[in-house]
C-alpha positions in Angstrom: 117.9 133.5 130.7 115.1 131.2 129.5 115.3 129.9 125.8 113.1 131.6 123.3 112.2 130.6 119.7 112.5 132.4 116.4 108.8 131.6 115.7 108.0 133.9 118.5 110.1 136.8 117.4 107.1 138.9 116.3 105.8 138.6 119.9 109.2 139.4 121.4 109.8 142.6 119.6 112.2 144.9 121.5 112.9 142.3 124.0 116.2 140.6 124.8 116.0 136.8 124.2 118.1 133.7 124.1 118.0 131.3 121.1 119.8 128.0 120.6 120.3 126.8 117.0 122.6 126.5 114.1 124.5 128.9 111.7 123.3 127.9 108.3 124.9 130.9 106.4 127.1 133.8 107.3 128.9 136.7 105.9 131.2 139.3 107.4 132.7 142.6 106.5 135.2 142.5 109.3 133.3 145.0 111.3 129.8 143.5 111.1 128.7 139.9 110.7 125.3 138.7 109.5 124.6 135.1 110.8 121.7 133.3 109.3 120.4 131.2 112.1 117.8 128.4 112.4 116.5 126.9 115.6 114.0 124.3 114.3 111.1 126.7 114.7 112.1 129.0 112.0 114.9 131.1 110.4 116.2 134.5 111.2 119.2 136.9 110.8 121.4 137.6 113.8 123.5 140.8 113.4 126.8 141.0 115.2 128.6 144.4 115.3 132.1 144.3 116.4 132.2 147.7 118.1 129.2 146.7 120.2 130.6 143.4 121.5 133.5 142.4 123.7 136.7 141.3 122.0 136.1 137.8 123.4 132.6 137.6 121.9 133.8 138.8 118.5 136.6 136.2 118.4 133.8 133.6 118.8 131.9 135.3 115.9 135.0 134.9 113.8 135.4 131.2 114.5 131.9 130.3 113.2 131.5 128.0 110.3 128.5 126.7 108.4 126.2 124.5 110.6 128.1 125.4 113.8 125.8 125.2 116.8 125.4 128.3 119.0 123.6 130.0 121.8 122.9 133.6 121.0 121.5 136.4 123.1 120.2 139.6 121.7 117.4 142.1 121.1 114.5 141.4 118.6 114.1 144.2 116.2 112.3 144.8 113.0 114.2 144.2 109.8 115.1 147.6 108.3 114.0 146.7 104.7 111.5 143.7 105.0 108.1 144.0 106.2 107.0 141.7 108.9 110.5 140.2 109.3 112.3 140.4 112.5 116.1 139.9 113.3 118.3 139.6 116.3 120.9 142.2 117.4 123.5 140.1 119.1 124.7 141.0 122.6 126.2 137.6 123.5 127.2 134.5 121.6 128.4 131.1 122.9 129.7 128.3 120.7 128.4 124.9 121.4 130.3 123.2 118.6 132.3 124.4 115.6 131.2 122.4 112.6 133.7 120.8 110.2 133.6 121.9 106.5 130.0 121.3 105.5 129.6 119.0 102.4 126.4 120.7 101.0 127.4 124.0 99.5 125.7 126.7 97.5 126.5 125.1 94.2 124.1 122.7 92.4 124.1 119.0 93.7 122.6 116.2 92.0 119.7 114.1 93.5 121.9 111.1 94.3 124.4 113.4 96.2 121.5 114.9 98.2 119.9 111.6 98.9 123.2 110.2 100.1 123.4 113.2 102.4 119.7 113.2 103.3 120.6 113.3 107.0 122.2 116.8 106.3 120.0 117.9 103.4 117.0 117.9 105.9 118.3 121.1 107.3 117.8 123.0 104.1 114.9 125.6 104.1 113.0 123.8 101.3 113.2 120.5 103.0 112.2 121.9 106.4 109.2 123.6 104.7 108.1 120.3 102.9 108.3 118.3 106.0 106.5 120.9 108.0 103.7 120.7 105.4 103.7 116.9 105.9 103.2 117.4 109.5 100.1 119.7 108.7 98.7 117.1 106.3 98.7 114.6 109.0 97.4 117.0 111.6 94.7 118.3 109.3 93.4 114.9 108.4 93.4 113.7 111.9 91.6 116.8 113.0 88.9 116.2 110.3 88.3 112.6 111.2 88.5 113.0 114.9 86.0 115.9 114.7 83.6 113.7 112.7 83.4 110.9 115.3 86.1 108.5 113.9 88.4 106.6 116.2 92.1 106.1 115.5 93.0 102.5 116.0 96.1 100.5 115.0 96.4 97.5 112.5 99.1 95.0 112.4 102.5 95.5 110.6 103.0 91.7 110.3 100.2 90.0 108.3 99.9 86.2 107.3 98.7 87.2 103.9 97.8 90.1 101.6 94.5 91.9 100.9 95.5 92.2 97.2 97.8 89.4 96.5 101.4 88.8 97.6 103.3 89.6 94.5 104.5 93.0 95.7 104.9 92.3 99.4 107.9 92.1 101.4 108.3 88.6 102.8 109.8 88.1 106.2 110.6 85.1 108.5 108.2 85.1 111.4 109.5 82.4 113.8 108.4 79.1 112.1 106.5 80.5 109.2 106.4 83.2 106.6 104.8 86.5 107.0 104.6 89.8 105.1 104.9 93.5 105.9 101.5 95.1 105.6 100.5 96.8 102.3 97.3 98.0 104.0 95.4 97.4 107.1 92.1 97.5 105.4 90.8 94.0 106.4 91.4 94.7 110.0 89.9 98.0 109.8 86.8 96.5 108.5 86.6 94.3 111.6 87.1 97.4 113.8 84.5 99.3 111.9 82.0 96.5 112.9 82.7 97.4 116.5 83.4 101.1 116.5 81.4 102.2 113.4 83.9 104.8 112.1 87.6 104.1 112.4 90.9 105.0 110.7 94.6 104.0 111.0 97.7 106.2 110.3 100.6 104.0 109.7 103.4 103.0 107.3 102.6 100.5 104.6 105.1 98.5 102.5 105.0 97.6 98.8 107.8 95.6 97.0 106.6 97.1 93.7 109.6 97.6 91.4 108.7 101.0 90.3 111.0 104.0 89.9 108.4 106.8 89.1 108.4 110.1 91.0 105.2 108.9 92.8 106.4 105.6 94.3 108.1 104.7 97.6 108.5 101.1 99.0 107.7 102.4 102.4 105.0 105.1 102.6 102.3 106.3 105.1 98.6 106.5 104.6 95.6 107.3 106.6 92.8 104.7 106.0 89.2 105.4 107.1 86.6 102.5 107.2 83.0 103.3 107.7 80.0 101.0 108.7 76.6 101.7 107.3 78.0 103.7 104.4 77.3 103.6 100.6 79.7 104.3 97.8 78.4 107.8 96.9 78.3 108.8 100.6 82.0 107.7 100.9 83.0 110.0 97.9 81.3 112.9 99.7 83.4 112.2 102.8 86.6 111.9 100.7 85.8 115.3 99.1 85.0 116.9 102.3 88.3 115.6 103.8 90.5 116.9 101.1 88.8 120.3 101.1 89.4 120.5 104.8 92.9 119.6 104.5 93.6 122.3 101.8 92.0 124.9 104.0 94.0 123.7 107.0 97.3 123.8 105.1 96.4 127.3 103.9 95.6 128.5 107.4 98.6 127.0 109.2 101.3 126.8 106.5 101.6 130.1 104.9 105.4 130.5 105.9 106.2 127.1 104.5 104.2 127.6 101.3 105.9 130.9 100.7 109.3 129.3 101.0 108.2 126.8 98.4 106.9 129.5 96.1 103.5 127.5 96.1 100.7 129.1 94.1 98.2 129.2 96.9 95.3 130.2 94.5 95.5 126.5 93.4 94.9 125.4 97.0 92.1 127.9 97.5 90.3 126.4 94.4 90.2 123.1 96.0 88.4 124.5 98.9 85.9 126.7 96.9 85.0 124.4 93.9 83.2 121.0 93.7 85.3 118.1 92.4 84.8 116.6 88.9 83.5 113.0 88.7 83.9 110.6 85.8 82.4 107.1 85.4 85.4 104.8 84.3 83.9 104.4 80.9 83.5 108.2 80.4 87.1 108.7 81.7 88.4 106.3 79.0 86.5 108.0 76.2 87.7 111.5 77.4 91.3 110.2 77.5 91.0 108.9 74.0 89.7 112.3 72.8 92.7 114.0 74.4 95.1 111.6 72.4 95.6 108.7 74.8 95.9 105.1 73.3 94.2 103.7 76.5 91.6 101.1 76.0 88.5 100.1 78.1 89.7 97.7 80.7 93.1 99.3 81.1 94.2 100.8 84.4 95.2 104.4 84.2 98.9 105.1 83.9 100.8 108.2 85.2 100.5 109.9 81.7 96.7 109.2 81.7 96.3 110.6 85.2 98.1 113.7 84.1 96.2 114.1 80.8 92.9 113.9 82.6 93.7 116.5 85.3 96.4 118.8 84.0 93.7 121.4 83.0 91.7 121.0 86.1 91.8 123.3 89.1 90.2 120.5 91.4 90.7 116.8 91.9 89.1 114.4 89.4 87.3 111.2 90.7 87.2 108.2 88.4 84.7 105.8 89.7 83.0 102.4 89.1 85.7 100.4 87.4 85.7 97.0 85.7 85.9 94.3 88.3 88.6 92.4 86.5 91.3 95.0 87.3 90.2 95.5 90.9 90.6 93.4 94.1 88.2 90.7 95.3 86.7 92.6 98.2 85.1 95.4 96.1 81.3 95.3 95.9 79.7 94.7 92.5 77.9 97.6 91.0 74.1 97.0 91.4 73.2 98.1 87.8 76.2 96.5 86.1 77.9 93.3 87.7 80.8 93.8 85.4 81.7 97.0 87.4 82.7 97.5 91.1 81.8 100.4 93.4 85.2 102.0 93.7 87.0 105.3 92.9 90.3 106.8 92.5 90.8 110.5 93.3 93.4 112.2 91.1 94.8 115.4 92.3 94.6 118.5 90.2 97.3 119.6 87.7 98.6 116.2 87.0 99.7 115.3 90.5 98.2 111.8 90.2 96.3 109.5 92.5 96.0 110.7 96.1 93.1 108.4 97.3 91.8 105.0 96.3 88.7 103.4 97.9 85.6 101.3 97.5 82.4 100.0 98.9 83.3 96.5 100.4 81.4 93.4 99.4 79.2 92.6 102.3 77.4 89.5 101.1 79.0 86.3 102.5 78.3 84.0 99.5 79.5 86.6 96.9 82.6 87.4 98.8 83.5 83.7 99.3 82.9 83.0 95.6 85.1 85.9 94.4 88.0 84.7 96.9 87.8 81.3 95.5 88.0 82.6 92.0 91.0 84.6 93.0 92.5 81.3 94.4 93.2 83.0 97.8 94.2 80.8 100.8 90.8 80.4 102.3 92.1 79.3 105.7 93.8 82.7 106.2 90.6 84.6 105.4 88.0 82.7 107.6 88.0 85.5 110.1 87.4 88.1 107.4 84.6 86.1 106.1 83.1 85.9 109.6 82.4 89.6 109.3 79.8 88.8 106.7 78.2 86.0 108.9 77.6 88.1 112.0 75.8 91.4 111.4 77.1 92.2 108.0 76.3 95.9 106.8 77.1 98.1 103.8 80.5 99.7 104.5 83.2 101.7 102.6 86.8 102.6 103.1 89.6 104.4 101.4 93.3 105.1 101.7 94.8 108.6 101.5 98.6 108.7 100.8 100.4 111.2 103.2 103.4 111.6 100.8 101.3 112.0 97.8 99.0 114.5 99.4 102.1 116.4 100.8 103.8 116.5 97.3 100.5 118.0 95.9 100.1 120.5 98.6 103.8 121.7 98.2 103.7 121.5 94.4 106.9 119.7 94.2 108.1 117.2 91.5 109.2 114.1 93.5 107.6 112.1 96.3 111.0 111.3 97.8 111.2 114.8 99.3 108.0 114.4 101.3 109.3 111.8 103.7 112.3 112.3 106.0 114.2 109.2 104.8 112.8 107.8 101.5 113.0 104.1 100.7 112.9 103.3 97.1 113.8 100.3 94.9 117.4 101.4 94.7 117.8 103.1 98.1 117.6 101.9 101.7 120.2 104.4 103.1 120.8 106.6 105.1 
């Protein structure tokens, strides 16, 4: 019999099917056994009744342990007590492997234990749901940008230098010289935008930032669009449209996963329906001070400030046009105030923190060269980047969208470490 999948049970009602999966929970009265089974596509109950099975098959049922792998044949029926839930009436069962005593039980486990056993903890329903939402985040964003004329192109993982300084980069030996793991492919994307117009990459980035907050990883993924002939405010409209599209996509395709996570979907619907809030940087500082923060003009926003500014907001808050002293060299000066740059951070609603950072790029050769010299950058490594301003320079913008942070927000969970299969943090590189 051809293999079927739990996700298709609704379409296979009253049909006999074969599924292949794992027993993640079980209980038996001696005459009837209820097997909780998962097959990668979903979770379902398989009911084995002793009187309806041969003695050989029932012996196999009695041998089962948590996480044993099985092939089960049976008839798909509606659950007698739960609406729109289907289960399997077992007619045959074959054991693939009997699992040893499973280390993750029903009792509460601490985060270190679960991280040490991440390779097994991934099997839990909550982790399954979070990583399925992660998949939808990537799919939804790619669909948005692909449908709007962007080309997905790849940027290097090894770079000779950094676009924002090397203090938080991972240094590696690259044959006879030093190199760094990329913290962002932005500079290369700018070159690609001058050829293709609208591009993005979707790849891992690496930051040796010694941070232990719930929002930081040393290896993380981001989707980074770069757009030629684009001004700052137009870029902000694109960012808002992308996030709205993503929230709608997750709502449409992730209902089962959101239900497992007990996510309040009215919060996600508000993102789709309502316009986002904009603050000029100076106005944001004033608002934070009114709300009790001791932040001063010229300071970066810390995690507490981001939460304070957004915890009563149903939609993301965009803080734009920051002081140039606290931002990288490549950001374009504000035309009305040269002490500011044309940039923005998008902060997720309800205190979930920054999810997008971006800017208009400096497109004037002389201005950019001067800023690089002031920053004491190794000019020889950036000659190619300056070339982009010598041969057909145009206004252009770009931004980065953090996959893990977006996933955390969509799922409504506390820590970003659950939004990537195997998290890498300052104190963790295993499993």
